[in-house]
Each structure stands twice: as C-alpha cells, then as structure tokens.
Jmol script that loads the backbone (N, CA, C; Angstrom):
load data "model"
ATOM      1  N   UNK A   1     -45.069  23.156   5.327  1.00  0.00           N
ATOM      2  CA  UNK A   1     -44.179  22.252   6.196  1.00  0.00           C
ATOM      3  C   UNK A   1     -42.789  22.278   5.262  1.00  0.00           C
ATOM      4  N   UNK A   2     -41.354  23.283   5.672  1.00  0.00           N
ATOM      5  CA  UNK A   2     -40.637  23.564   4.868  1.00  0.00           C
ATOM      6  C   UNK A   2     -39.579  22.376   5.209  1.00  0.00           C
ATOM      7  N   UNK A   3     -39.048  21.877   4.448  1.00  0.00           N
ATOM      8  CA  UNK A   3     -37.574  21.193   4.559  1.00  0.00           C
ATOM      9  C   UNK A   3     -36.659  21.690   4.826  1.00  0.00           C
ATOM     10  N   UNK A   4     -35.352  21.315   5.684  1.00  0.00           N
ATOM     11  CA  UNK A   4     -33.964  21.569   5.290  1.00  0.00           C
ATOM     12  C   UNK A   4     -33.168  21.038   4.529  1.00  0.00           C
ATOM     13  N   UNK A   5     -32.400  22.167   3.794  1.00  0.00           N
ATOM     14  CA  UNK A   5     -31.539  21.260   3.242  1.00  0.00           C
ATOM     15  C   UNK A   5     -30.527  20.896   3.956  1.00  0.00           C
ATOM     16  N   UNK A   6     -29.370  19.560   3.304  1.00  0.00           N
ATOM     17  CA  UNK A   6     -28.436  19.450   4.147  1.00  0.00           C
ATOM     18  C   UNK A   6     -27.030  19.766   3.259  1.00  0.00           C
ATOM     19  N   UNK A   7     -26.477  20.192   3.716  1.00  0.00           N
ATOM     20  CA  UNK A   7     -25.154  20.920   2.791  1.00  0.00           C
ATOM     21  C   UNK A   7     -24.419  19.511   2.857  1.00  0.00           C
ATOM     22  N   UNK A   8     -23.648  19.587   1.707  1.00  0.00           N
ATOM     23  CA  UNK A   8     -23.519  18.382   0.644  1.00  0.00           C
ATOM     24  C   UNK A   8     -22.281  17.689   2.051  1.00  0.00           C
ATOM     25  N   UNK A   9     -21.372  19.010   2.546  1.00  0.00           N
ATOM     26  CA  UNK A   9     -20.186  18.193   3.526  1.00  0.00           C
ATOM     27  C   UNK A   9     -20.802  17.729   4.816  1.00  0.00           C
ATOM     28  N   UNK A  10     -22.284  18.077   5.086  1.00  0.00           N
ATOM     29  CA  UNK A  10     -22.572  17.674   6.438  1.00  0.00           C
ATOM     30  C   UNK A  10     -22.581  15.804   6.060  1.00  0.00           C
ATOM     31  N   UNK A  11     -22.928  15.547   4.628  1.00  0.00           N
ATOM     32  CA  UNK A  11     -23.605  14.115   4.702  1.00  0.00           C
ATOM     33  C   UNK A  11     -22.203  13.449   4.323  1.00  0.00           C
ATOM     34  N   UNK A  12     -20.897  14.286   3.699  1.00  0.00           N
ATOM     35  CA  UNK A  12     -19.803  13.475   3.655  1.00  0.00           C
ATOM     36  C   UNK A  12     -19.110  13.520   5.394  1.00  0.00           C
ATOM     37  N   UNK A  13     -19.321  13.865   6.033  1.00  0.00           N
ATOM     38  CA  UNK A  13     -19.222  13.720   7.250  1.00  0.00           C
ATOM     39  C   UNK A  13     -19.836  13.051   7.955  1.00  0.00           C
ATOM     40  N   UNK A  14     -21.051  12.606   7.837  1.00  0.00           N
ATOM     41  CA  UNK A  14     -22.117  11.666   8.297  1.00  0.00           C
ATOM     42  C   UNK A  14     -21.280  10.021   7.716  1.00  0.00           C
ATOM     43  N   UNK A  15     -20.928  10.607   6.295  1.00  0.00           N
ATOM     44  CA  UNK A  15     -20.355   8.947   5.512  1.00  0.00           C
ATOM     45  C   UNK A  15     -19.001   8.885   6.497  1.00  0.00           C
ATOM     46  N   UNK A  16     -18.244   9.335   6.543  1.00  0.00           N
ATOM     47  CA  UNK A  16     -16.929   9.238   7.333  1.00  0.00           C
ATOM     48  C   UNK A  16     -17.362   8.803   8.463  1.00  0.00           C
ATOM     49  N   UNK A  17     -18.203  10.200   8.949  1.00  0.00           N
ATOM     50  CA  UNK A  17     -18.170   8.895  10.825  1.00  0.00           C
ATOM     51  C   UNK A  17     -18.578   7.859  10.603  1.00  0.00           C
ATOM     52  N   UNK A  18     -19.810   7.369   9.364  1.00  0.00           N
ATOM     53  CA  UNK A  18     -19.960   6.060   9.651  1.00  0.00           C
ATOM     54  C   UNK A  18     -18.887   4.937   9.436  1.00  0.00           C
ATOM     55  N   UNK A  19     -18.120   5.565   8.492  1.00  0.00           N
ATOM     56  CA  UNK A  19     -16.262   4.596   8.309  1.00  0.00           C
ATOM     57  C   UNK A  19     -15.983   4.175   9.654  1.00  0.00           C
ATOM     58  N   UNK A  20     -15.278   5.556  10.671  1.00  0.00           N
ATOM     59  CA  UNK A  20     -15.167   5.619  11.647  1.00  0.00           C
ATOM     60  C   UNK A  20     -15.824   4.798  12.959  1.00  0.00           C
ATOM     61  N   UNK A  21     -17.297   4.578  12.590  1.00  0.00           N
ATOM     62  CA  UNK A  21     -18.066   3.806  13.411  1.00  0.00           C
ATOM     63  C   UNK A  21     -17.753   2.567  12.970  1.00  0.00           C
ATOM     64  N   UNK A  22     -17.407   1.880  11.702  1.00  0.00           N
ATOM     65  CA  UNK A  22     -17.608   0.880  11.659  1.00  0.00           C
ATOM     66  C   UNK A  22     -15.774   0.087  11.541  1.00  0.00           C
ATOM     67  N   UNK A  23     -15.158   1.429  12.048  1.00  0.00           N
ATOM     68  CA  UNK A  23     -13.389   1.244  12.269  1.00  0.00           C
ATOM     69  C   UNK A  23     -12.701   0.852  10.883  1.00  0.00           C
ATOM     70  N   UNK A  24     -13.339   1.215   9.977  1.00  0.00           N
ATOM     71  CA  UNK A  24     -12.932   1.069   8.695  1.00  0.00           C
ATOM     72  C   UNK A  24     -11.522   2.261   8.431  1.00  0.00           C
ATOM     73  N   UNK A  25     -11.705   3.591   8.923  1.00  0.00           N
ATOM     74  CA  UNK A  25     -10.688   4.530   9.176  1.00  0.00           C
ATOM     75  C   UNK A  25     -10.635   4.798  10.735  1.00  0.00           C
ATOM     76  N   UNK A  26      -9.783   5.303  10.920  1.00  0.00           N
ATOM     77  CA  UNK A  26      -9.144   5.865  12.392  1.00  0.00           C
ATOM     78  C   UNK A  26      -9.459   7.543  12.462  1.00  0.00           C
ATOM     79  N   UNK A  27      -9.859   8.110  13.504  1.00  0.00           N
ATOM     80  CA  UNK A  27      -9.980   9.107  13.412  1.00  0.00           C
ATOM     81  C   UNK A  27      -8.478  10.050  13.449  1.00  0.00           C
ATOM     82  N   UNK A  28      -7.811   9.550  13.677  1.00  0.00           N
ATOM     83  CA  UNK A  28      -6.433   9.314  13.651  1.00  0.00           C
ATOM     84  C   UNK A  28      -5.881   9.776  12.292  1.00  0.00           C
ATOM     85  N   UNK A  29      -6.542   9.005  11.549  1.00  0.00           N
ATOM     86  CA  UNK A  29      -6.122   8.388   9.992  1.00  0.00           C
ATOM     87  C   UNK A  29      -6.128   9.931   9.264  1.00  0.00           C
ATOM     88  N   UNK A  30      -5.409  10.075   8.161  1.00  0.00           N
ATOM     89  CA  UNK A  30      -5.589  11.504   7.300  1.00  0.00           C
ATOM     90  C   UNK A  30      -6.258  11.384   6.819  1.00  0.00           C
ATOM     91  N   UNK A  31      -7.334  12.403   6.370  1.00  0.00           N
ATOM     92  CA  UNK A  31      -8.227  12.782   4.790  1.00  0.00           C
ATOM     93  C   UNK A  31      -8.081  11.672   4.215  1.00  0.00           C
ATOM     94  N   UNK A  32      -6.569  12.143   3.553  1.00  0.00           N
ATOM     95  CA  UNK A  32      -6.261  11.197   2.308  1.00  0.00           C
ATOM     96  C   UNK A  32      -6.719   9.956   2.352  1.00  0.00           C
ATOM     97  N   UNK A  33      -6.968   9.029   3.331  1.00  0.00           N
ATOM     98  CA  UNK A  33      -7.095   7.729   3.163  1.00  0.00           C
ATOM     99  C   UNK A  33      -8.766   7.532   2.856  1.00  0.00           C
ATOM    100  N   UNK A  34      -9.743   8.784   2.489  1.00  0.00           N
ATOM    101  CA  UNK A  34     -10.994   8.853   2.542  1.00  0.00           C
ATOM    102  C   UNK A  34     -11.171   8.427   0.958  1.00  0.00           C
ATOM    103  N   UNK A  35      -9.787   9.283  -0.006  1.00  0.00           N
ATOM    104  CA  UNK A  35      -9.951   9.039  -1.125  1.00  0.00           C
ATOM    105  C   UNK A  35      -9.921   7.375  -1.488  1.00  0.00           C
ATOM    106  N   UNK A  36      -9.293   6.596  -1.217  1.00  0.00           N
ATOM    107  CA  UNK A  36      -9.396   4.575  -1.266  1.00  0.00           C
ATOM    108  C   UNK A  36     -10.587   4.343  -1.262  1.00  0.00           C
ATOM    109  N   UNK A  37     -11.584   5.327  -0.879  1.00  0.00           N
ATOM    110  CA  UNK A  37     -12.540   4.385  -0.484  1.00  0.00           C
ATOM    111  C   UNK A  37     -13.756   5.684  -1.329  1.00  0.00           C
ATOM    112  N   UNK A  38     -13.303   6.794  -1.851  1.00  0.00           N
ATOM    113  CA  UNK A  38     -14.334   7.447  -2.660  1.00  0.00           C
ATOM    114  C   UNK A  38     -14.234   7.334  -4.089  1.00  0.00           C
ATOM    115  N   UNK A  39     -13.012   6.428  -4.997  1.00  0.00           N
ATOM    116  CA  UNK A  39     -12.650   6.611  -6.056  1.00  0.00           C
ATOM    117  C   UNK A  39     -13.505   8.087  -6.894  1.00  0.00           C
ATOM    118  N   UNK A  40     -14.243   7.599  -7.702  1.00  0.00           N
ATOM    119  CA  UNK A  40     -14.442   8.717  -9.010  1.00  0.00           C
ATOM    120  C   UNK A  40     -15.101   9.832  -8.339  1.00  0.00           C
ATOM    121  N   UNK A  41     -15.564   9.549  -7.363  1.00  0.00           N
ATOM    122  CA  UNK A  41     -15.868  10.863  -6.381  1.00  0.00           C
ATOM    123  C   UNK A  41     -15.121  11.484  -5.581  1.00  0.00           C
ATOM    124  N   UNK A  42     -13.799  11.270  -5.607  1.00  0.00           N
ATOM    125  CA  UNK A  42     -13.157  11.964  -4.636  1.00  0.00           C
ATOM    126  C   UNK A  42     -12.899  13.162  -4.895  1.00  0.00           C
ATOM    127  N   UNK A  43     -12.127  13.263  -6.540  1.00  0.00           N
ATOM    128  CA  UNK A  43     -11.744  14.485  -6.792  1.00  0.00           C
ATOM    129  C   UNK A  43     -12.893  15.869  -6.247  1.00  0.00           C
ATOM    130  N   UNK A  44     -14.040  15.518  -6.387  1.00  0.00           N
ATOM    131  CA  UNK A  44     -14.959  16.676  -6.039  1.00  0.00           C
ATOM    132  C   UNK A  44     -14.881  16.809  -4.803  1.00  0.00           C
ATOM    133  N   UNK A  45     -15.174  15.941  -3.767  1.00  0.00           N
ATOM    134  CA  UNK A  45     -14.732  15.815  -2.450  1.00  0.00           C
ATOM    135  C   UNK A  45     -13.545  16.338  -2.029  1.00  0.00           C
ATOM    136  N   UNK A  46     -12.597  16.048  -3.102  1.00  0.00           N
ATOM    137  CA  UNK A  46     -11.279  16.658  -2.400  1.00  0.00           C
ATOM    138  C   UNK A  46     -10.839  18.598  -2.436  1.00  0.00           C
ATOM    139  N   UNK A  47     -11.674  18.752  -3.763  1.00  0.00           N
ATOM    140  CA  UNK A  47     -12.131  20.022  -3.981  1.00  0.00           C
ATOM    141  C   UNK A  47     -12.726  20.874  -2.920  1.00  0.00           C
ATOM    142  N   UNK A  48     -13.571  20.436  -2.607  1.00  0.00           N
ATOM    143  CA  UNK A  48     -14.673  21.331  -1.648  1.00  0.00           C
ATOM    144  C   UNK A  48     -14.312  20.811  -0.298  1.00  0.00           C
ATOM    145  N   UNK A  49     -13.333  19.883   0.129  1.00  0.00           N
ATOM    146  CA  UNK A  49     -12.454  19.962   1.350  1.00  0.00           C
ATOM    147  C   UNK A  49     -10.996  20.886   1.382  1.00  0.00           C
ATOM    148  N   UNK A  50     -10.720  21.235   0.312  1.00  0.00           N
ATOM    149  CA  UNK A  50      -9.542  22.128   0.217  1.00  0.00           C
ATOM    150  C   UNK A  50      -9.989  23.675   0.047  1.00  0.00           C
ATOM    151  N   UNK A  51     -11.600  24.008  -0.525  1.00  0.00           N
ATOM    152  CA  UNK A  51     -12.282  24.841  -0.269  1.00  0.00           C
ATOM    153  C   UNK A  51     -12.062  25.304   1.136  1.00  0.00           C
ATOM    154  N   UNK A  52     -12.780  24.262   1.583  1.00  0.00           N
ATOM    155  CA  UNK A  52     -12.726  24.532   2.972  1.00  0.00           C
ATOM    156  C   UNK A  52     -11.422  24.799   4.216  1.00  0.00           C
ATOM    157  N   UNK A  53     -10.312  24.520   3.135  1.00  0.00           N
ATOM    158  CA  UNK A  53      -8.841  25.140   4.033  1.00  0.00           C
ATOM    159  C   UNK A  53      -8.506  24.003   4.852  1.00  0.00           C
ATOM    160  N   UNK A  54      -8.571  22.534   4.253  1.00  0.00           N
ATOM    161  CA  UNK A  54      -8.614  20.843   5.255  1.00  0.00           C
ATOM    162  C   UNK A  54      -6.954  21.037   4.229  1.00  0.00           C
ATOM    163  N   UNK A  55      -6.463  20.160   4.588  1.00  0.00           N
ATOM    164  CA  UNK A  55      -5.422  19.791   3.676  1.00  0.00           C
ATOM    165  C   UNK A  55      -5.372  17.986   4.013  1.00  0.00           C
ATOM    166  N   UNK A  56      -4.539  17.447   3.042  1.00  0.00           N
ATOM    167  CA  UNK A  56      -4.806  16.083   3.107  1.00  0.00           C
ATOM    168  C   UNK A  56      -4.353  15.083   4.111  1.00  0.00           C
ATOM    169  N   UNK A  57      -3.178  15.910   4.741  1.00  0.00           N
ATOM    170  CA  UNK A  57      -2.623  15.516   5.939  1.00  0.00           C
ATOM    171  C   UNK A  57      -3.446  15.616   7.616  1.00  0.00           C
ATOM    172  N   UNK A  58      -4.403  16.517   7.172  1.00  0.00           N
ATOM    173  CA  UNK A  58      -5.334  16.199   8.167  1.00  0.00           C
ATOM    174  C   UNK A  58      -5.776  15.180   8.764  1.00  0.00           C
ATOM    175  N   UNK A  59      -6.022  14.961  10.349  1.00  0.00           N
ATOM    176  CA  UNK A  59      -6.540  14.158  10.380  1.00  0.00           C
ATOM    177  C   UNK A  59      -8.480  13.992  10.463  1.00  0.00           C
ATOM    178  N   UNK A  60      -8.591  12.620   9.994  1.00  0.00           N
ATOM    179  CA  UNK A  60     -10.405  12.843  10.315  1.00  0.00           C
ATOM    180  C   UNK A  60     -11.340  13.167  11.126  1.00  0.00           C
ATOM    181  N   UNK A  61     -10.179  13.378  12.524  1.00  0.00           N
ATOM    182  CA  UNK A  61     -11.461  13.778  13.362  1.00  0.00           C
ATOM    183  C   UNK A  61     -11.328  15.168  13.018  1.00  0.00           C
ATOM    184  N   UNK A  62     -10.986  15.957  12.476  1.00  0.00           N
ATOM    185  CA  UNK A  62     -10.945  17.029  12.680  1.00  0.00           C
ATOM    186  C   UNK A  62     -11.810  17.358  11.300  1.00  0.00           C
ATOM    187  N   UNK A  63     -12.068  17.501  10.273  1.00  0.00           N
ATOM    188  CA  UNK A  63     -13.125  16.640   9.829  1.00  0.00           C
ATOM    189  C   UNK A  63     -14.443  16.758  10.023  1.00  0.00           C
ATOM    190  N   UNK A  64     -14.554  15.729  11.178  1.00  0.00           N
ATOM    191  CA  UNK A  64     -15.492  15.014  12.514  1.00  0.00           C
ATOM    192  C   UNK A  64     -16.142  16.327  13.183  1.00  0.00           C
ATOM    193  N   UNK A  65     -15.286  17.284  13.085  1.00  0.00           N
ATOM    194  CA  UNK A  65     -14.938  17.952  15.019  1.00  0.00           C
ATOM    195  C   UNK A  65     -16.018  19.529  14.505  1.00  0.00           C
ATOM    196  N   UNK A  66     -15.753  19.307  12.952  1.00  0.00           N
ATOM    197  CA  UNK A  66     -16.715  20.872  12.251  1.00  0.00           C
ATOM    198  C   UNK A  66     -18.309  20.875  12.728  1.00  0.00           C
ATOM    199  N   UNK A  67     -18.720  22.075  13.207  1.00  0.00           N
ATOM    200  CA  UNK A  67     -20.180  22.252  13.570  1.00  0.00           C
ATOM    201  C   UNK A  67     -21.183  22.602  12.821  1.00  0.00           C
ATOM    202  N   UNK A  68     -20.493  23.731  11.867  1.00  0.00           N
ATOM    203  CA  UNK A  68     -21.163  24.426  11.180  1.00  0.00           C
ATOM    204  C   UNK A  68     -20.645  24.684   9.876  1.00  0.00           C
ATOM    205  N   UNK A  69     -21.469  24.251   8.286  1.00  0.00           N
ATOM    206  CA  UNK A  69     -20.299  24.554   7.537  1.00  0.00           C
ATOM    207  C   UNK A  69     -20.951  25.723   6.422  1.00  0.00           C
ATOM    208  N   UNK A  70     -20.169  26.640   7.062  1.00  0.00           N
ATOM    209  CA  UNK A  70     -20.902  27.820   6.344  1.00  0.00           C
ATOM    210  C   UNK A  70     -20.158  28.670   5.300  1.00  0.00           C
ATOM    211  N   UNK A  71     -20.314  28.806   4.757  1.00  0.00           N
ATOM    212  CA  UNK A  71     -19.911  29.295   3.482  1.00  0.00           C
ATOM    213  C   UNK A  71     -20.191  30.738   3.001  1.00  0.00           C
ATOM    214  N   UNK A  72     -19.126  31.483   3.346  1.00  0.00           N
ATOM    215  CA  UNK A  72     -19.229  33.541   2.977  1.00  0.00           C
ATOM    216  C   UNK A  72     -18.600  33.651   2.057  1.00  0.00           C
TER     217      UNK A  72
END
end "model"
wireframe off; spacefill off
backbone 0.3
color backbone group
C-alpha cells in the first residue's frame, strides 16, 4: 500500500478554505490577511506563496483556485 504525500501548499490551501468556510476571512480578502492568523509561521508561507508568484495583494480566491501545485 502506497501513501500519497500531500504538497505543503495543499495543506495551506485546506486551512485557508476552512477559514473562508468559517467566515473568518472572505475569498475577496487579500492574501496578506492570512499573515494575521499565522503569526510565526507566516514567513515560511509567505516565501512559498511568493515562489509560486502570488503577491500579498492577490485575493484569497486565487490561492483557493489552484488545482495542482507542480514545482518545475
């Protein structure tokens, strides 16, 4: 039996979707609002988001819309 490894960005995406579902943030909010909720972990996530060419002004919905996190 093989186990599929989940990409770290999928984990972030799921957490952010949970925040949207809980109405803590809105899909139209800028990604930078996530920083307020992640504290010390934010620098790591911010770097990853920038590596995937997101800006902190992009809406959360852009992050949630990604279907595959392929690294080339």
